[in-house]
N, C-alpha and C positions, 0 to 999 in steps of 0.2 A: 356785729356792726353791719348795717345795711349798706350795700354798695351805692355809690353816687356816680354821676356822669358829669364831666367837666369839658368845657369848650375853649379852645385857643384859636385866635385869629391874628394873622399878621397883615401888614399893609400891602403885601404883594399878592394877596388872594388865597393863601393857604388857610384851611380851616381843619383843625384836628379835634376830634372828640374821643375822650378816653374814660373808661370805667375804672373805678378803684378795685373792682374784682379782677385780680390778676394783672392790673395795669393794661388791660386790653384796649387797644386803640380801635374803636368801633367804626371810625371813618376818617379818611384823610382826603380832603378835596383839593385838587390841583388843577389849574387852568391848562387847556390845550393850546395849540398854536393860534386858535381863533379867539382865545379868551374864555372859552366855555369850561366851567368847572366840572370835574368828574371825580368820583371816589376811586382812588388808585389802590385800595386795599380790598381783598375779598372779605367775606364775613357772613354771619347768619343773623336772623332776626333777633335771637336772644343771645346775650353775652355768654351764657353758660354753654351754648352750642359751640361757640368758638373754642372753648376749652376741651370739649369732647371730640373735636375733629381737628387734630393736628396742631394743638396749642396755638391756634390762629391769632396772631397779632398780640400775644401775651408776653409779659416779662418772664424770663426763665432763670431759675436758680434753685438751690445754691450753686449747682454745677450744671451748666448746659451741656447737651449732647450725652454720649453714652459712657458708662463706666463698666468695665468687664469684672468678672470674678465675684460679682455681688458685693464689691467693696474695695478697700484700698488700705495699704499700710502707711502709718505715719508715726515716726519716732518709736518704732517697735510695737505698736498696737495696730491690730487689724480692725477697721471699722466696717461693720456690716450694714449695707444699704438695701433698700427695697429693690427687688427685681420686678420692675413694672413694665418691661417690654420683652417680647419674645417668649419662648417656651423651652422647657427642658434645658439642654446644655447650651442653647443659644440665648437663654434669658439674661437680661442685663438691666442695669439701672439707667433710666433715661430722664433727662431734663428735671432733675431734682427729686424724683420719686413720686409716690402716690399723691402726696400733698406738697408739691413744689410751690414756688413763689407764684405760679400761675393760679393757684387756688387760694392764695392769701387775699384778704380784703385790706388794701393798703390805705394808710392815712394820706390825705391830700391837702395841698395848699396851693392856690393860684397866686402868682405874683408877677409884677412887671420886671422882667430881667433886663440886664444891660443890653442884651442882644435881641430882645423880643419877648413876647408873652410866654410865660413859663408855668409849668405844673410840677410841683414837687410831690413825689410819692415816697413814703417811708414805711418800712416794716421791720419786725423783729422776729428772728428765728432762734428759739431757745436751744440750749445745749441738748444734743440728742435728737432733735427733730429730723426725721427721715434717716436717722443713724449718723448724722454728721456731728463732729465734736465742736464745742464752743458756742457761746452766746454770740449771735451775729446781728449787728445793726446795719441796715441797708438803706441807702438813699438813692433815688433815681430822679432826674429832672428831665422832663420833656420841654423843649423850647422850639418855637417857630421863629427862626432867626430873620433879621431884617434883609439878609441876602437870599432868603427863600429856601432855607434848609429846615428839616426836622432833625434837631440835635437831641441825642440821648446821652446823658452823662450819668455814670454810675460811681457810687462810693460804697465801701463796706469796711467795718472794723470788727474785731473779735477779741475775746478775752482768753482764748486758748488756741494753740495751733490748729489750723483747719485748712480746707481747700475751698476756693471760690472761682467761679467762671460764669459770669452773668452775660445774658444777651437778650435780644428782642426777636420774637419769631414772626415778624410782619410778612404777610403774603402779598407781594406787589404784582399788580397787573395795570400797566400804564394805559391800556385801552379803556380803563374804567370798567373792567369786567365784561366787555362786550364780546370778547373772543379769547381763545387761549393765547399763550405767549409764543406760539410757534413763529409768529411774524415779528417778534421782538428781536432786537440785536443786543448781544451781551459781550462785554470785554472784561476779563479779570486779569489783573496784573500779578500773575502767579506762575512760577516756573516749575513748581513741585506740588504734589498733592499727597494726602494721607491715604494709602491703599487700604481697602476694607475687605473683610472676608464675608462668608455667607450669612453671618449674624450681624452684618453691618458694623462690625468692630474693627478698629485698626489692627493691621497685621504687624505694625512696627516699621514697615517699609515706607519710605517717602520718596517715591520715584519721580522722574521728570515727566512733565506733561507732553513732552515732545513725541509726536507720532500717535497720540491718543486723542479720543474725543473730548478730553478735558483740557486740551490746548485752546484756551480762550484768550491768548495774549493779543490777538488781533480781533477787531469787531467781527462777531460771528452770528449769522442768522440761525435761530434756534431750531426752526422746523426741520431742516435737513439733518441736524444732529440727532434729534429725537427719532427721526425716521430710520437711522442706522443703529439705534441703541441696542437692538437685539444681537448685533454683531460685535459689539464692544463689551468685553467681559466685565469691566467695572460698571458701566451704565446698566447692563443687563441685571447684575446682581442686586441693584438698588431699585428695581422696578421700572427700568426703561427710561431713565433720565439722570439728572444729577441728584446726588445726596452725598456730597463729598466735602471734606475739609481741604481748602486750598491754603498752601503755605505762601503767604504774600511776599512779593518782591519789595520789601521795605527794610531800611536799615534798622538794626536793633537800637532801641532807645529813641527812635525818631518820634516826632510829635504826630499831629493829625495829618495823615497822608492820603492822597487819592489811591484807591485800590480797585475800583470797578466802575463800569458805566453800563447802564441799562436804558434802552430807548425803544419807543414804539413809533416807527416811521409814519404810520397812518394818522395818529393823533398829533404827532410832533412832540409829545412829552419825552423828556430825557431826565434821567436821574443818575447822579454821580455819588458813589459811596466813598466816604472818607472814614478812617478809623485810626486809633492808636494801637489797635490789637495786632498780633502777629499773624493771625489766621482768620479765615472766613468760611463758614459752611454755606454752600450753595445747594438749595433744595428746589427742585422744579415741580413740586406738587404731584409727584408720581402716583400717590395713593388717594388723591381726591376723588370723590364719588358724587353722582348726581342727586343723591338723597342724603340728608335733607336739602331742600332748595336753599340757595344762598340769597344774597341781597337782590331785591327786585324779582324774586322767583327764579333766578338764574340757576340752571343745573350745571354745577361745576364738574369738571372731569380732569383726568391726568393732564398736567402741563398747563393748568389754568392760572398759574402764578409762579413767581420765583421768590424765594426767601434768601436773604443775605445776612446770615447770623455771624456777626463779628465775634471773635472768641480766641481762646487758646485751643490747642489741638484737643480733640476728644480723647478720653481715657488717659489723660496726661499722668495721673497718679500711678498708673501701672506700666508706664514706659519711661525708663531712665533717660532715653534719648530725646524726649519731648520737653519743651519748656515747662517748668513747674508752675502750678497754680496754688502753691502754698501761701497762706496768709497767717502772719504771726501777730501776737499782741504788740501794740505800739506802732504797727505799720498800717497804712491805709491803702486799700484796694481802690484804684481809680482808673477808669477808662472812658473814652469818648468816641462816639460814632455819629456821623452826620449823613443824612440822605438829602442831597442838594438837587433842587429841581429847576429846570429851565425848559425851553422849547427850541426846536430846530425846524427850519423850513423843509 
């Protein structure tokens, strides 16, 4: 099936373009404080390049983030998954495997939703794909809401016990890609984070952010944080910035809650993150490189974007203390995330 590109526009000036290849959002136009629209997502001239360079702006599944041991136990059976990240003893399963949902060509349907123009994306993952058990049917809806948010709503059902942890790997730069995000300000409402080892896998410890570079509970200018990354063991281990799962300060079972705020003082653009999920991976583009050139011939580099991947904790199936990501027949996986835009003087 040949991929197609679909465009959504809302009355407030947001314009989103998405490909059915991987659900990649190829552009997201957002006005600045002067009303001038700019594309707040990084990207490459060809959609396929997005997939080959950091899963850029793609849908991620069946399980986002990393899984250790090359698989997981479920009801007494060990399910072997592809080790598609790292090498040797550090090899692990990442973002759904060699052919995760970012490589699927999704079915698409545009419709006028109650809250704004919407794009429905659906796909089917057969039993055994990438090693996962169960036939899994997945539905994702992108909506540009009337109150100026990009909403992402996820559903999944299975015919056999399995694991699911879906997310979107959008690379945000609120300057519209004019400069790195060192001048951006970030706040994350999280008092704890998932500590990682040299393989970027969770150690199982969930320490406090207190006294660390991951304490973003107050608005924090990112440039100085990146500047001292070599002295912070957790930032150093992931390439000199953030690539961590934050355990969000939100009540269990709560609905859509604000969890982060990201802003670019120069353009005036501000983005609030809302989610129903308990965790969020913050990745500051530590491994971005100047080749190939990005949009408009821009040479990206480290810290040219931030990703806010709402999720359950990475490697949950291999840590009894982490919230489970199990999905059983008869149950419906359902999560919602919104990126709400406005401007500040």
